Each structure stands twice: as structure tokens, then as C-alpha cells.
N, C-alpha and C positions, 0 to 999 in steps of 0.2 A: 504494500500500500504506500502510496506517495501522498503526503499531506503538504499542501502548498499554503503558506501564509503570506499573501501579497500585502505589501506595505504594512509590515508587522508593527512598526512604530505607531502608525495611525490607529490600528486596531487596539493596541495597548492603551493609547491615549483615550480612546472612546469608551472601552469596556473594562479597562484595568488589566493587570497581569495575572490575576487569580485564576481565571478560566484557562488561560494559556498554560500556566504552570500545572494545572490539573491535567490538561491534555498531555503535556510532555512527561510528567512525573507521577501523577496521581492515579485516581480510580479510572480515569479515561485513557490511560496509557495503552497503546496497542503494540504488541510484539511484531517484529519484522516490518516496521514502518520506517520510511525515510521522510524526515521533516525538512522541508525546503522553505526558507523565508527570504523575503526581499525587503529592502528598505533603501530609501535615498538618504537617510540620516542615521547611519550606524552609531554615531556619537550619542544619539538620544536613547539608545537601548541600555537598560540597566545591566551591568556586567553579570549579575546573578542569572540572567536569562540565557546568556550565551557562553558563560564560563564553564559549565559542566559539559564534558565531552559527549556524553550520551544524548544531550539535547541537540546540539549542533556541532558536529565534528570538525567542520571546516568553515572558516570565515574568509570570504574572498573580497 
């Protein structure tokens, strides 16, 4: 499964990061899923969202 989070910074700004963190780490976590996120403003992202390798392994 590939999960695409387009403009992740805007999504977090609008809905908060709780739902995203639940999806990535919590009860909603899916095994064998690839998480792909895009943003034009990587500096806006809280390091705790991208710091854990199992959330996003590569930052380009």
C-alpha cells in the first residue's frame, strides 16, 4: 500500500498532527505500507514527525 500525503504541512496546519501520528505510529498503522509526503516548506515540519526512520526513511 502506498499512502500519499500531499502538502503535508498544510494538512498538519489545518487538522493538527495527532491524526497523522496515529496513522504513522498508532492504532491506524498499516504493515507493509510506504508513506510518501510532499511539502514546499520542509522547515515548517516538526522534527518529531520526520525524525523517526520508520515514519519517513528518506528526506529529499
